[in-house]
N, C-alpha and C positions, 0 to 999 in steps of 0.2 A: 417568807416568814408570815406566820399567822397574825391577824389583827388582834391586839390585846382586848379590844372591845368585844370581839366574838367570844373570847375565853371567859369574860366576866358575866356574860348574859345568863348562862345556866346557873351560876352561883346566886344570882339575884332572883331566880324563879321566872325568868323571861325566856320563852321558847322562841327559837329562831324560826323565821318564815322560810320555807323551802323555795328554791329557785324554780318558779313555775315556767319560766321561759324555756328552759331546757327540756322539761317534761312535755310541754305542749308541742315543742318542735319535733320530739321523737314520735309522738302520736300522729302528727300530720305527715302523710306519705304522698301527697299529691305532687305530680310532675307537671309543671306548667311552662308555657312558652314565654311568660312574662316574668321579670325579675321581682324579688321581694323588696318592699319599701322599708327603710329604717327610720325610726323616730328618735332623733337626737335632741330635738327642741324641748320635749317634755323632760328629759333627764337634766338638761341645763336649768330648766325652771325649778325642778325639785331641789337642785343643789343651791340655788339662790335663796329659795324659801327656807332651806335648812340653816343657812348662815344667819338669816335674820332671827330665826327662833332661838339659835344658840346665844345670840347677843342678849335677847330678852330674858332667857332662863339661865343666865350665867351663875346666879347665886343659888339656884336649886341644886340639891344633891342628886347625883346621877341623872342630870338633865340630858347630858349628851347620849347616855345609854338609852333612855326612853325615846329620845328623838330618833335615833337610828332604828329602833324597833318599829316606831310608828311609820317611818318612811318605807320600810320593807313591807309592812302589812298593807299600806296604801298602794304600793306598787303592785302587790299581788292582786288586790281587789280590782285595781284599775285594769290590769292585764286581762283578768277573767271577764270583767264586764265588757271591755272593748272587743274581745274575741267572740263573746256570746252575741253581741249586737251585730258583728260582721256575719256570723253564721245565720242569724235570723233574717236580716234584711240586707243581703248582699245582691245588688242588681247585676244582671248579666253583663259581662264585660264585652265591649265592642272591639272586635278584632279588625285591625287594619290589614286589608288584603290588596296587594297590587298584582296578584297572580291573575292571568287571563282565565276567568271562570267559564268561558265557553269551550275550553279545551277538553275537560273531562267528558262532556256529553258527546264529543266527536269520536271518542275512542280511537285516537290516533295510534295507539299501540298495536292495533290490528293491521296497520299499514295504510298507505295513501293510494294504493292501487285498486281499491274496491270499486266495482262498477255499479252504477245506478240501475235499479230495476224499475221499469215503468209499468203503470197499471194499478189503479186504485179502485176498490169496490167497497160499498157499505151495504151490508145485508139488511133486509127488511126486518123490522121488529116483530117478534113472535113467530118468525119463520123457522122452519125445521130444515136443517141442512146436514150434510155429512162432511166431516173434517178429519184430516190426519192429525193425530195428537203427538205432542212432545212432552214427556214427563220430566220435570226439573225438581230436584229436592231442594227444600228450603227457599223456594222462589214462588211468590204469588204475583203474577203479572197483573198490572193495573192499566186501564185505558189511558193512553198518553205517555206511558213509560217506554223508554228505549231499552232494549235488551240485546247485548252482544253475545254472539255464539261463535265458538271455535270447535268444529265437529271433526272427529276422527273415526267414529264408529261408522262402518260402511252402510249399515241399514239407515241411519239418520242422514248420512250424506246423500244417499239415493233419494230419500224422501224429500229433502230440501230442494234437490235439483229438480224433481218432478213438479214441486210447487212453484218454483221460480220459472220453469219453462211453460207452465200452464197459461193458456190464453184467457181463461175466464177470470181467475183471481190468483193472487200471490199470497194466500192466507193459509195458515195452519193454526191449530189450537194448542194452548199451553195450560197444563194443569199441574197442581202441586201434589207431591207425594210426601207423606209423613209417617212416622212410626207409631204404631198403636199396639195395645196389648190385648190378645185374644184370651178371654177368661175360660172358654171351653177347652181350647187346646193348650192353654197356659204357656204361651210363648209370644215373643215379639213378632209382629207382622207389619207389612207396609200397607198403608191405606191411601187410596187415590181420592182426591177431592172431587165432589160432584159439581163444583163451580169452577169455571175457567175463563180465559180471555183469549180472543183471537189476536194473532200476531201477524202483521203484514210486512213482508220483506221489502225493504226499500234500497238495500245495498248489499252486495255479496261479491265474493271472489272464489273461484274454484281453482284448485291446484292438484297436481299429480306428481308423485315421486317416481322418477324414471327408473330407479333401481328396483324398488319394491312394487311399483304399480299401485300403491295405495293412494286413494283420492282423499283430499281434505277440502273443507270449505269454511270460509269466514263470512259471517252473516251479521247484519244489523237489521233488527226488526222493531216495529212499534206496536204497542198494544192498542186495539181498536174498540172492540165491543165485548160485553160480558155474555156468557152463555151458560146454560145448564145442561149437563150430560144426561141424555135419556137412555141411550143404549151404547154399549161399548163391546168391541170385539177385536181379536188379533188375527190379521190376515196371514196367508201362507208365507209371505215375505218377512214376517215378523213385525210389520208396521201396526201400530195401534190406531184404529179408526173408530170414531164415535158418531152417533146421530145426536145432534145438539139442538137446543132451542135458543135462539137469540133473545136475550132478555130486553124488555122495553125500558126506555127512559121516560118515566111518567112525569108530566108537568102538571102540578096542582095549582088551582087558582088560589087567590088570597082567601084566608079564613073568614074575612069579613065581607067578601064579595056579595053574598046573598043578603047581608044586613045593611048594605050601603044604599042610601037613598039616591034616586036618579038625579035629584037637584044638587046633591053634594058632589057628584062626580065632576061637574064642570068647575066647581070652586075649589077642588082639592089641590093643595100645594104641598111640596116636599118640605120637611123641616129645615130651617136655615142652618147652614154649616157654621157660620160665625155670627153670633148675635150682636157682637160689638160693632160690626159694620152697619147695622141698622139703627145705631144710636148716634145721632148727629148733634154736636155741641158747638156753639159759637162762642169765641172768647175774644177779648180785646187785646191791645198791644202789651198790656201788663200781665196777661194771663188770667184775668178775672172772667168767670163764666157769665155770659150775657143771657143765653137761652139754650135750652136743650129740647130736642125733638126725638120722640121714639117712633120709628117707622114700623115697628113690629105689630102684627095683628094681635089684638087682645085674645081672640078665640079662633086661631087658625084651624081650618078643616084639613086634617092630615089623614093618613091611611087608618090610624087608630081611632079617629073621631067617632066612627059608627059603633064602636064598642059600648058606648053609653046607651045604645038602644038594645043591648043584649043583657043576659044574666051575668056575664063574666066581665071582670075589669080589663082594661087595655093591656096590662102586662102579660096576661095569659095568651092573648093573640100575638103579642110581640115575640113570644118564644117560638112561634112557627112562622115568623116573617123572614124571608130569605135575606133581605138587606141587613136586618139586625144580626142574623146569624153570621153573615159574611164579615161584618164589622167586628164581631166578637172574636172570631177565629183569627182574623188578621192582627188584632191587638194581642192575642195570646202568642202567636208565632212570629211576631215582627222581628224579634231578635235572632231567630233562626235564619230567616231569608228575607231581609227587609226590602229587596228590590224586585224580586221575581215572583211574587205571589200572583196567581192568575186572577184577573178581574171577573171572569165569568164564574157564576156560582157552581155550575156543573163541573167545570174544570177544576175549581178550587176543592170541591168535595173529593174528586179523585186524587188531587195533589195531597190532601190531608191523609187519605188512605194509603198513599205510597210512601210518604215521608215520615210518618209516625213510627218510631222503633218499637213496634208491637210484634207479637208472635203471629204465626200463620193463622191460627184459629181466629184471632181478633181481626186480622185483615180480611179474611174471608167473610166474616160477619158484617164488616163494613160494606163489602161488595154485594151482599145479598139484597140490600135495599134498592128498590127501583125508583124511589123518589129522592130528589136532591135535598129536600127539606129533611127527610129522615137521615140521610147520610151526614148532613151538616150537624144536625142535633146530636147524633151518636158520636161523631168525631169530637164535637165540643165537650161532651160529657166525658169522653176518654181523657182529653187534655186536662180538664179541671179535677178529675178524680184520681189522677195518676200520682205516683210517688215521685219524690225528687231524685232518688238515686237509681242508677243503672247497675245491675249486679250480674255476676257470672251465672250462667245458666246451670252449671254443674255444682259449684260449691257455695254459691250465694254471696261471695265476697264483693264488696263495693268496688266498682270499677270507675265510674264517672257520675256526673250529675247532669240533670237536664239543662242547667244554666250554661254548661260548657259546650252544648251542641251548637254548631254553626255550619254555614254552607260554603263549601269550596267550589260548588258547581252552580250554574244558573238554574238547573232543574231542582235544586233543593239540597238539604244535607244528606239525603240517602240516595244511593244510586246502585245500579247493577253493573258489575265488572266481571270479566272472564280472565282466568289465568292461562298460562301456556298449555296446561294440561286439559283445558276445556271445561273446568268447573266454574260455575257462575256463583259469585259471591254478591250478596246484597250488603252494602257497607255504608255506615253513616259516620261523619267526621265530628271530632270533638277537639277542644283546645287543651284539655288537661285530663290526666288519668291517674289512677293509683292501683297498687297491688298487681302491677304488670312488670315483666322484665323482658329484655331483648334476647333473642336467640340468633346467633350467627352475626355476620357482618352486614353492612348495607350494600344495596345494589340499585343501579339505575336501569337495569335491563327490564323491558316490558313494564315500565312504570305507568301506572294509571293517571298520574299527575306529572306531566312533562316538567322537568326542572327539579324534581324531588326524588330522593333515593329512599327506598323502602327497607324496613327491617322487621322481621317477624317478632310478634309479641305473644307471650304466653302468660297465663294466670299463675300467680305465686302460690295459690292454695291447691289447685288441682292439676296444674301444668297443661291445661287445655289451651288450644289455639284460640286467641281472642281477636287478633287482627294484625295491624301493622303500624309502625311509627314511620312517618314521612318527614325527612329532613331536607332542607333546601340545599342545593348544590351551588347556588350563586348567592353572593352577599346581598344583592339587590332585591331578592324575593322576600315577600312577607305574606304570611307568618313564617318564621324561621323553621318551625316544626309543628306538626299536629299529628293526631292519631286517627286511624280508621278502624272502627269496631264492627265486626260481623254481626248482622242482625240475629242470626241463628245462635250466636254464642252469648247473647245478652238477654237477661231476664228482667222484665220491667213489670210494674204493677199497673200499667195503663189499663183502665177499664175495670179494675177490681173495686168492688163496693164492700166496705167494711160495715157490718151491722153492729148493734149493741151487744154487750156481753151476754152470753147465754143463748144467742141466736147463731144460726149457721152462716158461714161466709158464702156469699154468692159471687161467682165470677161473671163479669159482664154487667152492663148497665141495662136495667129493666125499662123498656120503653113504655 
């Protein structure tokens, strides 16, 4: 039965406020692993306030009607303001994980019978060598990254076996292949990247089918050194061989090294981490302050002290300081991987290049820099100039947000995994998604995360394959579910620089 108050409101010229809660809930399409919170205390407080106002306005005509309308309008504005504040300043949620994060990096789905391959070699910088190449679509290998391979093509199987049996080195090259458009021939064509990374085999297993006689090989390799392709040719066996130049790792001295006085080098001290520890205060038994001593230096000589002898202020030189860049990147990405960020600046620069969900072009641009300072500066600019949303590469629908990215592996939120068909996927993990739907049932076979069952996910807009949903098979595992998104299926605006209106849009950060 309808409320008589609602029937009288239009006659009095009072417009009812629509129920915004239902409308907002229809627009929100996120699927999250955490339950929604209900606010019952505010509703009870509103009811108590309404009873008090009714008692005061009992002699007013239509006081009850006006009060109901005011309550509904206040509830509407309160809901809008609270939701807007949540969207603007919602901190990244900390995900409780009791899953063994060392398991994904071992790639146990390849089997436990892989044999270790001995022999390590580091090529001299700027040296020119000849390497067999392996072309992987949508994969850009980074130094320090582990890449699993499951090979069935006999040409690649023979190549890997020759490399593993070699006494000199166990290394082959990995380059990326991407699709490009040839304007002269007006058709799509594949383009091989001129920048690659050496991969060193450290574990493998060879098998042969007795009935068909077909050989297969399972390999785990690790990226070592960057190289630039000088010449490339295809041999009679079909193997791709290239003459490459090993790119150097340039170590630059501090920007103020030439301006620093010799007398200051002995007195130079690092800035204190906690200034409160250098403030000593003496109090009596009643808590009254007796005396206070400040042990901090009034004018400490730090790394930036010599900037006062130059034309530029200290903050300009701080932008090229390795320690400052490392602290800024760790602060930006602390929620993604709080425990396993590499302490070494060189390893951190490659970790950033590997774990940022950017396209192949942006990752190759990160690997072009020979200096760790340039890579850290470029990586920091990509993080700070990026958009919040992660979209579908094909139809641009919103899929996830940067605040939902988290790490299920010790190596970081993004990792390379191989399926039973031999295709290598680079995938990063998130806690919530939208505009995705499941295809088929769940399966634990060949799961990249032991203890979790996977289900194929597709985009609701274009039906493209986006990744997988992983659900825990045991009640003790946490998180109960999460999503893995393919890096090649996600479009981000990492590194895009928006100029003022009337100017062209420039892709990439201008150094």
